[in-house]
C-alpha positions in Angstrom: -15.0 175.9 -50.0 -14.9 175.6 -53.8 -17.6 173.8 -55.7 -15.2 171.2 -57.0 -14.3 170.3 -53.4 -17.9 169.9 -52.3 -19.8 166.9 -53.8 -23.2 168.3 -52.8 -22.5 171.6 -54.5 -21.1 169.8 -57.6 -24.3 167.8 -57.8 -26.4 170.9 -57.6 -24.4 172.6 -60.3 -24.6 169.6 -62.6 -28.3 169.3 -62.1 -28.8 173.0 -62.8 -26.7 172.8 -65.9 -29.0 170.0 -67.2 -32.1 171.8 -65.9 -33.1 168.8 -63.7 -34.9 169.1 -60.5 -34.9 166.5 -57.6 -38.0 164.7 -58.9 -36.7 164.5 -62.4 -33.3 163.0 -61.3 -35.1 160.6 -59.0 -37.3 159.5 -61.9 -34.3 159.0 -64.2 -32.3 157.1 -61.7 -35.0 155.2 -59.9 -33.8 156.6 -56.6 -36.1 158.3 -54.1 -36.4 162.1 -53.9 -35.2 161.9 -50.3 -32.0 160.2 -51.4 -31.3 162.9 -54.1 -32.2 165.7 -51.7 -29.9 164.3 -49.0 -27.0 164.2 -51.4 -27.7 167.7 -52.8 -27.7 169.2 -49.3 -24.7 167.3 -48.1 -26.7 165.3 -45.5 -25.1 162.2 -47.1 -21.6 163.0 -48.2 -20.7 159.7 -49.8 -23.5 157.5 -51.3 -23.1 153.8 -52.0 -21.2 153.0 -55.2 -24.4 151.9 -57.0 -26.3 155.1 -56.0 -23.3 157.2 -57.1 -23.1 155.3 -60.4 -26.8 155.8 -61.2 -26.5 159.6 -60.6 -23.3 160.0 -62.5 -24.7 158.1 -65.5 -27.9 160.1 -65.4 -25.9 163.3 -65.5 -23.5 162.1 -68.1 -20.3 162.5 -66.0 -17.7 160.3 -64.5 -18.3 159.2 -61.0 -15.3 161.0 -59.6 -16.5 164.3 -61.2 -18.9 164.4 -58.3 -17.4 162.2 -55.6 -13.6 162.3 -56.0 -12.9 159.3 -53.7 -14.6 156.9 -56.2 
């Protein structure tokens, strides 16, 4: 599977590119570490729109750069 086809992998790459760990992204977005971790591992494949928007905004990317179906 390619990174661009895997939202969890794409999220991990974007976080690494920005040198953000789970706690830092949680702090920026106001989401829990558990939520961020579940998205990074693929436990949750498609977050709610609001959660996805918070993460995309924090990472400075369009929503569909992480989750193509948004």
